[in-house]
N, C-alpha and C positions, 0 to 999 in steps of 0.2 A: 394231230399236228406232229411233224417230224421233229427230231431233237434239235436240229440246227436253228430253225426259226424260233423255237421255244427258248433256246439258250440265248438268242440275240434279245428277245423280249425280256428275259430275266435280267438282262443287263440295264434295262430301263430303270431309272430311279424315280422317286416320287417328285423330287424337284424338277427334273427334266419334264416329266409328265405335266406338272402344274404350270411351269413356264411355257411350255409349248401350247397348251390349251388356252391359256390367258393371252398369249400373242395372237392366236387365231381370232379370239373374241375381239381383241382390240382392232384388228384389221377390219373385221365385219362391222364394228362399231362405226368406223369411218366410212365404210362403203354403203351401209344400209341407210337410206333416208329416214329421218324421224317420222314416226307415226302420229296420227291425230291424238290418240291416247297418251302417248309420251309427251307430246308438246303441252297437252293439258296439264299433266302431272308436274311438268317443268314450272308452270305458272304458279303451282302451289309453292315451290321453293322461293320464287321472286315475290310472293304475296303471302307470307306466313300467317296462319290464323290458328285460333284454338282448336278447330277441326275444319273439315272440308265437306262440301255439299254431299258428296257420295261415298266418301272413305274416311275412316279414322285418321289421326293426324301424323302418325310417326314417320310415314314415307315422306310427307311434305316437309317435316322438320328436318329430316336427314338431307333432303335436297337443299334446304336453306343452309345447312351447315356446309355441305360440300361446295355450294356456290360462294359462301364466304371464304372457303379455303382456296378454291380453284377458279372463282370467277375472273380474276385478273388475267387469266390466260386467254380470254376471249374465244373460248371453245365450249360453247354451251352443250354440244353433243357429248363431251367428256363429263361435264357436270352431271348431266342427266343419266349417262349409262355406266360410268366408271363404278359406282357403288355396286351395281348388279354384277359387273365383271369380277370385282374383288369378292363379293358375297358367294358367288357360285364356285369360285376357286377355293375360297376358304371352306365351303361345305365339303369339297372333295378331301381337303387335308383333314378335317375332323372325322370324316368317315374312315379314312386310312388309319388314323390314330386309334379309334375306337375298335376296329376290326383287328389290328395288331395286338391290342391289349386284351381283349375279351374273347376273341375267336381264334383265328389261324393267321399268324403273321404272313405266311407264305401265300395266302389268298388275298391279303390286303391290297396289293398293288393291282392285280388284274380287275377286281371288283371296283376299286376306285377309278381305274381307267374307264371301265364301262360306264360308270356313273358320269364322269366328266365329258365323255364323248357322246352321251345321248344328245340327239338333235334339240330336245327341250331344254338341255343346259347349255350346250355348246353354241347354238345358233340363235335360239329363241329366248334363252333365259334372260339376257340383258334388256330385251324389249319390254317384258312384262314387269315394268317398274314397281308397280304396287305389290307384286307377288314375291319380290326377292327378299325382303324382310321377313315376310310370312314364311318363306322357305327356310331361312335361317333360324328363326325363333322355333318353328315347328320341329326342325331337325334337332336342335339343342334340347328341346323337351323330350323327343323320343329317345335320344341318347341318354338323358338323365334317367328316364324310367328304366331303361335297359341296365344302366350302371347300378341303379338302386336295387334291382333284382339280383345282380350278380355280386355286388359288394355288401348287401344287406345293410345299407346306410339310409336311415329315415330322412335325413336332411336332403337327400336327393330328390325325394318326392316334392319337398318344398320348393326346391330349385326348379323342378319341372313345372310346377304351377306358376312360378314367376315368369318363366319363358313363354308359357301359354298366355299368360296375362298380357305380356308384351305384344304377342301375336295377335290378340283380340284388337289391340289398338293399331294394327296395321291393316287388317282386312277382316271382314266378318266371316269370310270363308274358313278362318281358323276354327270355327265351330266344329268342322269335321274332325281334325286331328285331336282337338280338345275333348270332344264327346267320346271319341274312340279311346282315348287314354282313360277318361273317367269310367267308361263301361268296363274296360279291362280291370281297373282297380275294384270296381263293384262286383264283377263276376268272380273275382279271385279274393273276395273279402274274407272267406273262411281260411284261406291259405295265408294271406298277407296281414290279415287283421283290418281293423277300421282306421288305424292311424294314417296309413299312406293316403287313403281317400280324403281323410279330413285335412291333412297337411296340403295336399294338391289343391283342394277347393279353397282352403284359407288363403294360400298364397296367390291364387288367381283373383279372389274376390275384390281386393282393393282396386285392381286394374279395371275390373267390370264396373265398379262404382265410379271410377274416374270417367270411364266412357260415357256412363249415364249422365254424369254431371255436364260434361262439355256438350252433350247433345241437348240437355236442357237449356243451354245458353245459346244455342243455334237452331232453334225451331224444330229440333228432333229430326233434322233432315237426313243425317246418316241412316238412322234406323228406319225412318219413313220410306226413304228411297229403296233400301235393300229389302224391306219387307213388303212394300206395296208398289210404288211407282214403277220399278223395273220388272215387276211381275205381273202387270196388268194383262198382258197378252199371253201369259203362260197357260197351258192347258194340259190336263192329265191325258196321258197317252203312252204308247209304246215306242213311238219314233225316237224320243229323247233317250230312253234306256238303250235302245240300239246304238244310237250316236255315242253314248257313254262307253259302251262295250267296244265300239270301233275305235275310239280314242285311246282306250286302255291297250288294245291290241296294238295299235300304232306305237304307242310309247314303248311297249316291251318287244317290239318286232325282232330286234337284234338278240333278244334273250330267249327267243323260243326254243332254240336248241338246248340251252341250259334247263329250261322248264321241262322240255321233253325228257332229258336225262334224269331229272329229279323224279318225274312221274315214273319212269321205267325203273328207277332203282327203289322207289317206294320210301324215300328218305324224308318222312314228314314229322319226325320227332321234333326238330328245331322249331316247328310252327307252334309248339305249346308255349314257347317263351313270350316275353312282353312284345317284342317286335313282330312275331308271327301272329298273335292274337289281335294286336292292334291293326296289322295289315287287313285281316279279314274283317274286322269291325269297320274299318274306314271304307273298305270297299262295299260293304253292305249299306253304310250310310250314304255313300255317294250314289249307289244304285237306287236307293229309296228316294233321294233328292231328285234324281233324273227322271222319275215318274212325273214330277210336277214341273221341272225346269230343265232346260238344256245345260249340260255340264261341259264347259269348255275345256280344251286340252291343257291350258295353262293352269286350270284348277288343280291339276294333278301334281303340280310342282311341290306342293306341301307334303305329299306322300311318296316322292320319288325314292327316298331311302327305303321305304317299306317295299316298294315294288321290286327293287333289285336285292333285297335282303335274302329271298330264297336261294340266290346263287351261293351263298355261304354254305348251304347244306350239301352241295355237291362234293366238296373235298377232293376236287380234281383239277389241278392247275391247267392241265392240257385243254380241257373243256372250257375252262374260264378264258384262257388266252384266245381260244377260237371265237368265243363270244366277244372278246374284245375286237378281233379282226372284222367280225361281222358289223359290230357297231361302228367301227372306223369307216368301213365301206359305206355303211348306211348314211352316216353323217356327210361323208364326201359327196355322195350323190346329191344331198340337200344343198351343199355349198355350190356345186356345179349348177343346179337348177336356179339358185338365187342369183348367181352371178350372170347366167344367161338371161334371166328376166330383166336385170339392171341394164345389161348391154342392149337388149331388145327395145326398152323404153327409150334409151338415149339414141340409138342409131337406126332402129328398125321400123318405128312408127312413122306414118306419113305426117310431116310437120305442118302441111297445109289443111289437115283435117281438123275440125273442131271436136276434139275428143271429149265426150261428156262423162266418162268414167270418173268417179271421185278419186280413185287411186292414182289416176294419171294427173289429174289437175293438182292435187295435194303434193304429188311427187315433184312436179316442176315448181310449185311455189316454194317447197322446202329446199330446192337445189338451185334456184335462181333468184336469190334474195335481192342482188343488186339490180337485176332487171325489174323486179317488182317495185323496189324504191324509185327507180327512174321512172317507171310508169306512173306511180302515184304522184310523183313531183309535178306532174303536168296539170294537176288539179289543185284548186284552192280550197283547203278544207281545214277544219279545226280538230276533227277527231276521225280515226280510222275504225271501221267496223266490218263485221261479217255477218252473214245471215244464219250461221249455225256455230255451235260451240267448238266443234272439232277444227273447222276451218279457221276460226278466230285464233285458236291456240297455235295452229301450224304457221300462220302469218306472223303472230307475235313472237313465236320462237325463231323464225327466220330472220326477221328485221330487228329483233330485240327491242321492240316497242309495244306499249299497250295497245290491244285491239279489242273493242268492246263487241257485244252481240246486240243486234237489232232484230226485233220480231219475237214471236212466241217461243221459238226453239222447241226442243223435245224435253223429255223428263231426264235425260242424260246430261252429265257434265255441266251443271249450271252454276259452277263456282263463280263465274263472272257476275252473277246476281249481286253478289256481296262486294265486288271489286268496283264496278262502274256505278257511279252516282249520276242518274239520268237528270237530275235536277240541274246539274252543272252544264248540261248540254243544250238547255232551252235556248232557242234561236240560233244555235250554231249550224255550221255546215258539216255534214258527215259524209265521208267517201265509203261506200259499201261495196265489199267484194263478195260475189256469190259463188257458192260451190258448184252450182249447175245453172239452172235457169232462174230469171228474176222472180221475185215474189211481189206480184202487182200490188197487194194491199199496203206495202210500205210507202207507196206514194202518198197516201193520205196523211202521213205524219210530217210532211215538209210542205212549205209554201212553194217551192219549185223543185222539180225532180226530173233529171235527165239520165238516160240509160245509153250505155255504150258496149261493145263487145270487141276490144282491141286485140291484136295479136299478142301472144305472150308464151314464151318458152315452148314453142311448138303448139299448134292449135290456137285457141283463143281463151279469153277470160271475160266474164261478165262483171261490169262495174256500173255502179250508179252513184251519182252526186246529188245528195239531197240537201237543199239550202233552207235555212229557216226552220230547224227542228221544232215541231209542235209538242212541247212536253205536256201540257195539260191534256191533250187528246191521247197521247201515248200512255200517260198515267192511267187514264180512265179505261182505255180499251185493252191495254197489254199489262202493265205493272200490277194494277190492282187485281184483275183476274188471276194473274200468276201468283200473287201473294195469298189469295184465297185457295187456290188449287194446290200449290206446292209447299206452302209455309203456314199450314193450319194445325201442325203438330200431329199427335197420334190420336186414335180413336179413344183411347182410355186415358188421356191426359190433355191438358190445354197446351198451347204452343210454347209455353215458358218464355224465356227471353228470345225474341225473334227480330234482329236487326233489319232484315228486309221488310217485314211488315211494319215495323215501327218507323221506318223511312218513308213508306208509300201509302199506308192506310191511315 
């Protein structure tokens, strides 16, 4: 890089960088329609619980807190996404501070800039709601371990254990950074002694016990879902490891020049430290996991710090700033593609065609709330429902009303099982919105059932009005089999306290 551009980049301050990236994220927050997963997570904040069907509780509790603080604004999209915007920005500030203090202050800004501009942070980070607290707690744990090594303070191993314990109660994917840190301490037990490992485990244990307790009070659904239900179709093979390697290469694509320079200069000494060893261990753990299960790109959020850490070994600002430019261009391409997609959906698709794609239908539902309410007002009904959990969450988020789920559904996102009491719907009229085509067997649960496909938001939407809900039949054919299938506890224990089974069995 020539000296003039480098000098201009050197004039960039941390505050300018943080504000600029945060503003970009806030603009994208308002432009990108809510996803089904996000809307589902938002329902946790509106219906706080001891824990949730498929995830530990801290993300839901955070959304409850933010809704209490910002709900008066009438902007649920901010309630949902603002925590992630702030957390991903805070992560950049923490990385900058750590690099400045323990590595090379001159390298702190370009490395932080690369971190903040990676598409996974800048564009997608605020969408993965359940992963942002995991990102924060994992980052704090990794920084604490690195500080403990450099400051030789045993108390920091205890603090690292606390952060990991909190991470465990955000998402079970925390097992990867948690195990990587534990293995690092175990491998280096001769050098560090046994106390760091004992302090780390001791600090995390109360949080693990807490997680086991709340699971025992909710049919063990957290653990059962993550160990069994979501892995029923998982197969051992090499396609998933290939996908993991592809996701990893995509994540570090803007850093390939930096990695190439690192390999060329053979500067591997820094990988002997805590962050270097933890990086290698985490990658090995992810690779081993990928043999049995597909590893999503967002899973790597918890180790993004580790992925960019080797950039510190270059000790060459010019190369790092060049990496920053590549990262900026890489992210801008993503922004342009994203905006192009939104424009095409709004103006390019044939409005007279009945588009069956779920992404199309959920997009219009999440961006045409008034039109949906106007359509629903044409029917006389007591309760609004959808035929799957994702769609129910999208509709509920858009119109800010409870939307139940009718039918068997899938093994994913079944939190509505705890929210809706079907006993209260006996004999009621239910308006059902379908994600795609109608489910014929739902007709048997009503005394009268009519189906329509009215125009809506471009294309059409499938709607059924079921009158006289037959709760006894629904109980026998749907709720009781659901209770026996999804709420039976773990193979090595009983179901514990199980509100769903106690309600319907």
